[in-house]
VEXDREN-2710 file (C-alpha; in Angstrom, 1 decimal):
% VEXDREN-2710
k/r/px/py/pz
1/MET/17.7/-17.5/3.7
2/ILE/15.0/-19.6/1.3
3/ARG/13.8/-23.0/2.1
4/ILE/11.6/-25.5/0.8
5/LEU/9.1/-27.2/3.2
6/LEU/8.2/-30.6/3.3
7/LYS/4.3/-31.3/3.9
8/THR/4.4/-32.2/7.8
9/ILE/1.5/-33.9/9.7
10/PHE/0.9/-30.9/12.3
11/LEU/-0.3/-31.9/15.8
12/PHE/-2.9/-28.7/16.6
13/MET/-3.9/-27.9/20.0
14/PRO/-5.6/-24.5/21.4
15/GLY/-3.5/-21.3/21.2
16/MET/-0.2/-23.4/20.1
17/ILE/1.6/-22.4/16.9
18/TRP/4.0/-25.4/15.9
19/GLY/6.5/-25.1/13.2
20/SER/7.5/-27.1/10.4
21/CYS/10.6/-29.5/9.3
22/SER/12.8/-28.2/6.5
23/SER/13.7/-30.5/3.6
24/GLY/16.9/-32.4/4.0
25/GLU/17.9/-30.3/6.7
26/LYS/17.6/-29.7/10.5
27/ALA/16.0/-25.6/11.1
28/GLU/19.6/-25.0/12.7
29/THR/22.1/-27.1/13.7
30/ALA/25.1/-27.1/16.8
31/ALA/27.4/-29.9/16.6
32/GLY/24.8/-32.5/19.3
33/LEU/22.0/-29.9/19.7
34/THR/19.4/-29.9/17.1
35/LEU/16.1/-27.6/16.5
36/GLN/13.6/-29.7/14.9
37/ARG/11.5/-27.1/13.9
38/VAL/11.6/-23.8/12.6
39/THR/13.5/-20.6/14.6
40/THR/11.2/-18.2/14.7
41/TYR/7.4/-17.8/15.9
42/THR/5.1/-15.1/16.0
43/LEU/2.5/-15.1/18.8
44/ALA/-1.2/-12.9/18.0
45/ALA/-1.7/-9.9/19.9
46/SER/-4.2/-11.8/22.3
47/GLY/-1.4/-14.1/23.7
48/GLY/-1.0/-17.9/23.3
49/GLU/1.8/-20.7/23.3
50/VAL/5.1/-22.1/21.0
51/GLY/6.5/-25.2/21.1
52/ILE/9.9/-25.4/20.5
53/THR/11.3/-29.1/20.2
54/CYS/15.2/-30.1/20.0
55/SER/17.1/-33.3/20.0
56/SER/20.1/-33.7/22.0
57/ALA/21.7/-36.8/24.1
58/LEU/22.5/-34.5/26.8
59/PRO/20.4/-32.5/29.1
60/VAL/18.7/-29.3/27.6
61/THR/17.6/-26.1/29.6
62/ALA/15.5/-23.2/27.8
63/ARG/15.2/-20.2/29.2
64/SER/13.6/-16.8/27.8
65/ASN/14.9/-13.2/28.0
66/GLN/11.8/-11.5/28.3
67/SER/9.4/-11.2/31.1
68/TRP/6.4/-11.6/28.9
69/LEU/7.2/-14.9/27.5
70/THR/7.4/-17.3/30.2
71/LEU/8.1/-21.3/30.4
72/THR/5.1/-23.0/31.0
73/ASP/5.8/-26.8/30.7
74/GLN/8.1/-29.1/29.0
75/THR/8.2/-32.7/28.1
76/GLN/10.8/-35.6/26.6
77/GLN/10.3/-38.5/24.7
78/GLY/13.8/-40.3/24.3
79/HIS/16.4/-37.1/22.7
80/THR/13.7/-35.1/21.7
81/ARG/12.2/-32.7/23.8
82/THR/9.7/-29.8/23.5
83/PHE/9.3/-26.1/25.6
84/THR/6.3/-24.9/25.8
85/PHE/6.9/-20.8/26.2
86/GLY/3.6/-18.6/27.0
87/ALA/2.4/-15.2/26.9
88/ALA/-0.5/-13.1/28.1
89/ALA/-2.6/-10.5/25.6
90/ASN/0.0/-7.3/24.2
91/GLY/-1.2/-4.2/26.0
92/GLY/1.0/-2.3/23.5
93/ALA/3.3/-2.5/21.0
94/ALA/5.0/-5.6/19.0
95/ARG/7.9/-7.5/21.2
96/GLU/10.4/-9.7/20.5
97/ALA/11.8/-12.4/22.8
98/THR/14.8/-14.6/22.6
99/VAL/14.5/-18.4/23.8
100/THR/17.8/-19.9/24.3
101/LEU/18.6/-23.6/24.8
102/THR/21.6/-24.6/26.4
103/SER/23.2/-28.9/26.0
104/GLY/26.4/-29.1/27.4
105/SER/28.8/-25.8/26.3
106/GLU/26.3/-25.6/23.1
107/GLU/24.0/-23.4/22.6
108/LEU/20.7/-22.1/19.8
109/SER/18.7/-19.2/19.8
110/VAL/14.8/-19.0/18.9
111/THR/13.3/-15.7/18.2
112/VAL/9.3/-15.1/19.5
113/SER/7.7/-12.3/18.2
114/GLN/4.2/-11.0/19.7
115/GLN/2.0/-8.5/17.1
116/ARG/1.3/-5.1/18.8
117/ARG/-2.1/-4.6/20.2
118/TYR/-4.7/-2.8/18.0
119/ASP/-7.9/-1.5/19.6
120/GLN/-10.7/-1.4/16.8
121/PRO/-11.2/2.5/16.2
122/SER/-14.8/3.3/16.9
123/LEU/-14.5/5.6/13.6
124/PRO/-15.5/9.3/14.1
125/SER/-18.7/10.1/12.0
126/ASN/-16.3/13.4/10.4
127/ASP/-15.7/14.8/7.2
128/ALA/-12.7/12.3/6.5
129/THR/-14.1/9.1/7.3
130/ARG/-17.4/10.0/5.1
131/LEU/-15.3/11.1/2.5
132/ALA/-13.6/7.8/2.8
133/VAL/-16.4/5.8/2.2
134/ALA/-18.1/8.4/-0.8
135/LEU/-14.8/7.9/-3.0
136/SER/-14.2/4.0/-2.3
137/PRO/-13.7/1.6/-3.6
138/GLY/-11.6/3.9/-6.2
139/TRP/-10.5/2.4/-9.2
140/ASN/-7.0/4.0/-11.9
141/LEU/-7.3/4.3/-15.3
142/GLY/-3.2/3.4/-15.4
143/ASN/-1.1/3.6/-18.5
144/GLN/-3.9/5.9/-20.1
145/LEU/-3.4/9.9/-20.2
146/ASP/-0.4/9.2/-17.7
147/ALA/1.6/7.4/-20.6
148/HIS/4.2/9.3/-23.0
149/ASN/6.8/8.4/-25.6
150/ASN/10.3/9.9/-26.5
151/GLY/8.7/12.9/-24.0
152/VAL/5.8/13.6/-25.2
153/ALA/2.5/12.2/-23.1
154/SER/0.4/10.2/-25.4
155/GLU/-2.6/8.0/-24.4
156/THR/-2.2/4.7/-26.4
157/ALA/1.9/4.9/-26.0
158/TRP/1.5/2.0/-23.5
159/GLY/-0.9/-0.2/-25.6
160/ASN/-3.9/0.6/-24.0
161/MET/-6.9/1.5/-26.8
162/ALA/-8.3/4.9/-26.2
163/ALA/-10.9/5.2/-22.6
164/THR/-14.8/5.3/-23.4
165/GLN/-17.4/6.1/-21.7
166/THR/-18.6/2.5/-21.8
167/LEU/-15.7/1.7/-19.5
168/PHE/-16.7/4.2/-17.0
169/ASN/-20.4/3.3/-17.2
170/GLN/-19.1/-0.7/-16.7
171/LEU/-16.6/0.8/-13.4
172/LYS/-19.7/2.2/-11.9
173/ARG/-22.1/-1.1/-12.5
174/GLN/-19.4/-3.2/-10.7
175/GLY/-19.2/-1.4/-7.9
176/PHE/-16.7/1.5/-8.2
177/LYS/-17.6/5.2/-7.2
178/SER/-14.5/7.1/-8.4
179/VAL/-11.7/6.8/-11.2
180/ARG/-8.3/8.3/-10.3
181/ILE/-6.9/9.8/-14.0
182/PRO/-3.2/9.9/-13.8
183/VAL/-2.1/12.7/-16.7
184/THR/1.5/13.3/-17.9
185/TRP/2.3/16.5/-19.2
186/LEU/5.6/16.3/-20.7
187/GLY/5.6/17.5/-24.4
188/LYS/2.1/19.5/-23.7
189/THR/3.6/22.7/-21.9
190/GLY/4.7/25.7/-24.4
191/ASP/7.8/27.6/-23.6
192/ALA/8.8/30.2/-20.3
193/PRO/7.3/31.8/-19.1
194/ASP/3.8/31.2/-19.9
195/TYR/4.2/27.4/-20.2
196/VAL/1.1/27.2/-22.3
197/LEU/-1.0/23.9/-22.0
198/ASP/-1.7/21.9/-25.4
199/GLY/-5.6/22.5/-26.0
200/LYS/-5.9/19.1/-27.7
201/TRP/-4.4/17.9/-24.8
202/LEU/-6.3/19.3/-22.7
203/ASP/-9.7/18.7/-24.1
204/ARG/-9.1/15.1/-23.8
205/VAL/-8.6/15.2/-20.1
206/GLU/-11.9/17.2/-20.1
207/GLN/-13.5/14.6/-21.8
208/VAL/-12.7/11.8/-19.8
209/VAL/-13.4/14.1/-16.5
210/GLY/-16.5/13.8/-17.9
211/TYR/-17.3/10.2/-18.7
212/ALA/-17.1/10.1/-14.8
213/GLY/-19.3/12.9/-13.8
214/LYS/-21.8/12.0/-16.4
215/CYS/-22.3/8.3/-14.2
216/GLY/-22.1/10.0/-11.1
217/MET/-18.6/8.7/-10.4
218/ASN/-16.0/11.0/-8.7
219/ALA/-13.2/11.4/-10.3
220/ILE/-8.9/12.9/-9.5
221/ILE/-6.8/14.2/-12.0
222/ASN/-2.8/14.8/-11.3
223/ILE/0.4/15.6/-12.8
224/HIS/1.8/12.5/-12.9
225/HIS/5.3/11.5/-14.6
226/ASP/6.4/14.6/-14.9
227/GLY/8.1/14.2/-11.7
228/TYR/9.3/10.4/-12.0
229/GLY/12.4/9.8/-10.3
230/SER/13.8/13.3/-11.3
231/GLN/14.0/12.3/-14.9
232/TYR/11.6/15.4/-16.1
233/TRP/11.3/19.1/-15.3
234/LEU/10.1/18.1/-11.6
235/ASN/13.4/17.3/-11.0
236/ILE/13.6/17.5/-6.7
237/LYS/17.1/15.8/-6.9
238/ARG/18.7/19.1/-8.7
239/ALA/15.5/21.5/-7.2
240/ALA/17.4/20.3/-3.8
241/THR/20.5/21.8/-4.5
242/ASP/20.0/24.5/-7.0
243/ALA/18.1/27.5/-5.8
244/ALA/17.6/29.0/-9.7
245/TYR/16.4/25.5/-11.1
246/ASN/14.0/25.5/-8.3
247/GLU/12.7/28.7/-8.9
248/GLU/12.2/27.6/-12.6
249/VAL/10.2/24.9/-11.7
250/LYS/7.9/26.6/-9.5
251/ALA/7.1/28.6/-12.4
252/ARG/6.2/25.7/-14.4
253/LEU/4.2/23.9/-12.1
254/GLY/2.5/27.5/-11.0
255/ALA/1.6/27.7/-14.9
256/VAL/0.5/24.3/-15.3
257/TRP/-2.2/24.6/-12.0
258/ARG/-3.0/27.3/-13.1
259/GLN/-4.5/26.6/-16.6
260/ILE/-5.8/23.0/-15.1
261/ALA/-7.7/25.1/-12.2
262/GLU/-9.2/27.4/-15.0
263/ARG/-10.1/24.9/-17.3
264/PHE/-12.1/23.1/-14.5
265/ILE/-13.0/26.3/-12.9
266/GLU/-17.0/25.8/-13.0
267/THR/-16.3/21.9/-12.4
268/ASP/-18.5/20.5/-9.8
269/ASP/-16.7/19.0/-6.4
270/PHE/-16.7/15.5/-8.1
271/LEU/-13.5/16.6/-9.4
272/ILE/-10.4/15.9/-7.3
273/PHE/-7.1/17.6/-8.2
274/GLU/-4.2/15.6/-6.8
275/LEU/-1.2/18.0/-6.9
276/LEU/2.0/16.0/-7.7
277/ASN/2.6/12.1/-7.9
278/GLU/5.3/9.7/-6.2
279/ILE/7.7/13.0/-6.2
280/GLN/11.4/11.0/-5.7
281/ASP/15.0/11.1/-6.8
282/GLY/15.1/7.7/-8.2
283/GLY/15.9/6.3/-5.2
284/TRP/11.8/5.6/-4.2
285/GLY/12.5/6.7/-1.0
286/ASN/15.8/5.6/-0.5
287/GLY/17.7/7.9/-2.3
288/GLU/19.8/10.8/-1.5
289/ASN/16.8/12.0/0.4
290/ARG/18.1/9.5/3.7
291/ASN/21.0/12.0/4.0
292/ASP/20.8/15.4/2.8
293/GLY/19.4/16.7/5.7
294/GLY/15.3/17.1/4.7
295/LYS/15.9/19.2/1.5
296/GLN/14.1/17.1/-0.6
297/TYR/11.2/17.3/1.7
298/ALA/11.4/20.6/2.4
299/VAL/11.0/21.4/-1.4
300/LEU/8.1/19.4/-1.9
301/ASN/6.6/20.8/0.8
302/GLU/7.3/24.3/-0.7
303/TRP/5.9/22.8/-4.4
304/ASN/2.6/21.4/-2.3
305/GLN/2.4/24.7/-1.0
306/LEU/2.5/27.0/-4.4
307/ALA/0.3/24.2/-6.3
308/VAL/-2.5/25.2/-3.2
309/ASP/-2.1/28.5/-3.5
310/VAL/-2.4/28.8/-7.5
311/VAL/-5.3/26.6/-7.5
312/ARG/-7.1/28.8/-4.6
313/ALA/-6.0/32.1/-6.5
314/THR/-8.2/31.3/-9.7
315/GLY/-11.9/30.9/-7.6
316/GLY/-14.7/29.5/-8.3
317/LYS/-15.3/26.2/-7.4
318/ASN/-11.7/25.8/-7.0
319/ALA/-11.7/28.0/-3.8
320/THR/-13.4/25.0/-2.3
321/ARG/-12.6/22.2/-4.3
322/TYR/-11.1/18.9/-2.4
323/LEU/-7.2/18.7/-3.2
324/ALA/-4.7/16.1/-2.3
325/VAL/-1.1/16.3/-1.4
326/ALA/1.0/13.7/-1.4
327/GLY/4.4/12.6/0.7
328/TYR/8.1/11.8/-0.5
329/SER/7.4/8.8/-3.2
330/ALA/3.8/8.9/-1.9
331/ASN/5.6/6.5/1.0
332/PRO/3.1/6.2/4.0
333/GLU/6.0/6.1/6.4
334/LEU/8.0/8.9/4.6
335/THR/4.5/11.0/4.2
336/MET/4.1/11.0/8.2
337/ALA/7.4/12.0/8.7
338/HIS/7.8/14.6/6.6
339/LEU/4.7/15.5/4.6
340/GLU/3.7/19.0/6.3
341/LEU/0.1/20.2/4.9
342/PRO/-0.2/23.3/3.0
343/ASP/-2.1/26.3/4.7
344/ASP/-5.3/26.6/3.3
345/PRO/-7.7/29.2/3.3
346/ALA/-10.5/26.2/2.1
347/GLU/-10.5/24.5/6.0
348/GLY/-10.8/21.0/6.0
349/ARG/-10.7/20.5/2.1
350/LEU/-7.6/18.8/1.7
351/LEU/-6.5/15.1/1.4
352/VAL/-3.5/13.2/1.8
353/SER/-2.5/10.6/-0.6
354/VAL/-0.5/8.1/0.1
355/HIS/0.8/4.5/-2.3
356/SER/1.4/0.9/-1.0
357/TYR/2.3/-2.1/-3.1
358/ASP/3.8/-3.6/-0.3
359/PRO/5.5/-6.1/-0.1
360/ALA/6.6/-5.8/-3.4
361/GLU/8.4/-8.9/-3.8
362/PHE/4.8/-10.7/-3.9
363/ALA/2.0/-7.9/-4.9
364/LEU/4.2/-6.1/-7.5
365/ASN/6.8/-8.2/-9.1
366/ALA/5.3/-11.6/-8.0
367/ARG/8.7/-12.7/-7.1
368/TYR/6.9/-14.9/-4.4
369/SER/3.2/-17.0/-4.7
370/GLU/2.1/-16.4/-1.0
371/TRP/1.2/-13.9/1.5
372/GLY/0.2/-13.5/5.2
373/HIS/0.4/-16.0/8.2
374/THR/-0.9/-19.2/6.5
375/GLY/1.2/-19.0/3.4
376/ASP/4.5/-20.9/3.1
377/PRO/7.8/-18.9/4.0
378/ALA/9.0/-20.5/1.2
379/LYS/7.0/-18.8/-1.5
380/LYS/6.3/-15.5/0.6
381/ALA/8.5/-12.5/1.2
382/SER/10.1/-12.5/5.1
383/TRP/8.1/-8.5/5.7
384/GLY/4.8/-7.0/4.7
385/ASP/2.1/-10.0/6.4
386/GLU/-1.1/-8.9/8.0
387/GLU/0.6/-7.0/10.7
388/PHE/2.0/-4.5/8.5
389/ILE/-0.9/-3.8/6.3
390/ARG/-2.8/-3.3/9.5
391/GLY/-0.1/-1.5/11.2
392/MET/0.0/0.8/7.9
393/CYS/-3.3/1.6/8.6
394/ALA/-3.8/2.2/11.9
395/ASP/-0.8/4.6/12.0
396/LEU/-2.9/6.5/9.1
397/TYR/-5.3/6.6/11.3
398/GLU/-3.7/8.2/14.1
399/LYS/-2.0/10.4/12.4
400/TYR/-4.6/11.9/9.9
401/VAL/-8.2/10.3/9.9
402/SER/-8.6/10.5/13.7
403/LYS/-7.8/14.4/13.1
404/ASN/-10.7/15.2/10.5
405/ILE/-7.8/14.9/7.7
406/PRO/-8.9/12.1/5.0
407/VAL/-6.6/9.6/3.1
408/TYR/-6.7/7.6/0.3
409/PHE/-4.3/4.9/-1.4
410/GLY/-4.2/6.7/-4.7
411/GLU/-2.5/3.6/-5.9
412/PHE/-2.7/-0.4/-4.2
413/GLY/-3.0/-3.5/-6.1
414/CYS/-1.7/-7.2/-6.4
415/VAL/-0.6/-8.5/-9.8
416/HIS/-2.6/-11.4/-11.8
417/ARG/-1.2/-14.9/-11.4
418/ALA/-1.4/-18.0/-13.7
419/GLN/-1.6/-20.7/-10.6
420/PRO/-4.9/-20.9/-8.6
421/ARG/-3.4/-21.3/-5.2
422/ALA/-1.6/-18.1/-5.9
423/GLU/-4.5/-16.4/-7.1
424/SER/-6.0/-17.3/-3.9
425/PHE/-3.8/-15.5/-2.3
426/ARG/-3.7/-12.5/-4.2
427/LYS/-7.9/-12.2/-3.7
428/TYR/-7.0/-12.9/0.2
429/TYR/-4.2/-10.0/0.3
430/LEU/-6.5/-7.4/-1.6
431/GLU/-9.4/-8.6/0.7
432/TYR/-7.3/-8.1/3.7
433/PHE/-6.1/-4.7/2.3
434/CYS/-9.4/-3.2/1.8
435/LYS/-11.0/-4.4/4.9
436/ALA/-8.2/-2.8/6.6
437/ALA/-8.3/0.5/4.7
438/ARG/-11.9/0.7/5.6
439/THR/-11.6/-0.4/9.1
440/TYR/-9.7/2.7/10.0
441/GLY/-11.3/4.8/7.3
442/ILE/-9.1/5.2/4.6
443/ALA/-10.3/5.5/0.9
444/VAL/-8.4/2.6/-1.8
445/PHE/-7.9/3.3/-5.5
446/TYR/-6.9/-0.3/-7.4
447/TRP/-3.9/0.8/-10.0
448/ASP/-5.4/-1.1/-13.5
449/ASN/-2.8/-1.0/-16.3
450/GLY/-4.7/-2.6/-18.6
451/ASN/-2.2/-6.0/-18.2
452/ALA/-3.8/-9.2/-19.3
453/GLY/-0.7/-10.9/-18.9
454/THR/0.7/-12.6/-15.4
455/GLY/3.3/-11.9/-13.0
456/GLU/5.2/-8.1/-13.0
457/GLU/2.6/-5.3/-13.6
458/CYS/0.0/-7.7/-14.8
459/PHE/-2.9/-5.5/-12.9
460/GLY/-5.5/-5.6/-15.5
461/LEU/-9.1/-5.9/-14.8
462/PHE/-10.3/-4.4/-17.7
463/ASN/-10.2/-3.8/-21.2
464/HIS/-10.1/0.2/-21.4
465/SER/-12.0/0.7/-24.1
466/THR/-14.5/-2.0/-24.1
467/GLY/-14.9/-2.4/-20.0
468/GLU/-14.9/-6.0/-21.0
469/PHE/-12.9/-8.0/-18.3
470/LEU/-9.5/-9.1/-18.2
471/ASN/-8.9/-13.0/-17.0
472/ASN/-10.5/-13.1/-13.6
473/GLY/-11.3/-9.3/-13.2
474/GLU/-15.1/-9.8/-12.2
475/GLU/-13.7/-12.6/-9.3
476/ILE/-11.4/-9.6/-8.2
477/VAL/-13.5/-6.6/-8.0
478/ASP/-16.0/-8.7/-6.4
479/THR/-13.4/-9.5/-3.8
480/MET/-12.2/-5.7/-3.1
481/VAL/-15.8/-4.4/-3.3
482/LYS/-16.9/-7.4/-0.4
483/GLY/-13.9/-6.4/1.6
484/TYR/-15.0/-2.3/1.8
485/CYS/-17.9/-2.0/1.5
486/THR/-19.8/-5.2/3.5
487/ASP/-21.1/-3.9/6.7
488/ASP/-22.2/-6.7/8.6
489/GLU/-21.1/-6.5/12.1
490/SER/-20.2/-9.8/12.1
491/TYR/-17.9/-9.3/9.2
492/THR/-14.4/-7.8/10.9
493/LEU/-11.0/-7.8/9.7
494/GLU/-10.0/-10.6/11.8
495/THR/-12.8/-13.1/10.0
496/VAL/-10.4/-12.3/6.9
497/TYR/-7.8/-13.1/8.7
498/ASP/-9.5/-16.5/9.8
499/ASN/-10.6/-17.3/6.5
500/ALA/-7.2/-17.3/4.5
501/PRO/-6.0/-19.8/2.2
502/GLU/-5.0/-23.2/3.9
END
């Protein structure tokens, strides 16, 4: 339930969290027992106290159902009682307790959760962490070579003018080290069995890659919207249930990557091939993949292995070029659970690509305007705060980075807002995300689709032709560069957290 919160005078005490009264109603009410503050609390992993306030004409007792959360104090003024519960530092996973207030025959419940403990990783000096720093911060040339109309890829189909060397030079000046160049091949392949790529389209891809090389940046190219929601030829939903169709897909996939690899066979290692992008059946990770016995996951692993084999077989610099593989929908959770890294004769030359616009209600579609522990509960999503972002990065670190497997967020971002306060939360989100990724040795690539508006899908920072900033793009870029590149030991994820908008 969404509640509109009134401005409230808070009494702050060291280590204590207080809730806020809701507008026009109590937070929760039984006939004679009333909670006068919020019904959920979150404690930091380091521990602390919560003050739970209620009113009743009858005596009230309070008990916790978990031994880690204990009653430390209680006070009474008239019919109002405050019970203080405390917790020591959490030494493990996130945990939750229920405090039950009882007055006569009535009961009310309050939920108290405590964040998991995060050990600040001492990042290994391995290839994975070095590559992350070499790639980041990165930027996406979005809605450009990945754009398409009526089944045919076209660079200007979605409103951006053609990309230029001027743009790439500007990106380099502003601190970006890499450009991800999504490429859609719809309408650019011939018929079976050769599936010959359109020469002019391949020339243009090569030219844009050259923009990056000329100004000393890294570049990533891929097969992008051809697999969007199983609508086109990379139809994983059909391939998972139709073996003959899957063979057709593999023949075409192999032909496309063979030709791309042959075109770039002598291009230096600044170029990375990302084999597939956000392959999913239209449910964005919550479709038939959840109940098909793993068939779609198995097909995607098969496609990734095929693409690796094809690229490596072309030889030249492709024999050791970095290749990136993505799990189902590029979702971090599904990737960690179901991606099987392909066998690769070039040891240590595979990266894992994931995407995150979480929580989507804030970062992607702007349903909410605030985010994080200082955000107004009525103006932010019910999930996805700092704990989520840090946990996601920590899990990716444990699964891959600590084992010397490089990881990058091939897409992340947060849309532009018209209101200054909402924009301050946007900047905080991006700084926190970048700092969390850096803390756990993960590279980041901001999604810029050139959209200069406000609200849903409005990620634009640069004019893709002139390189000029859009809106407050320079401020946003500076925020992300600070978050990722600052090496001052006094600048930590905790200090970013402590400086959230008030």
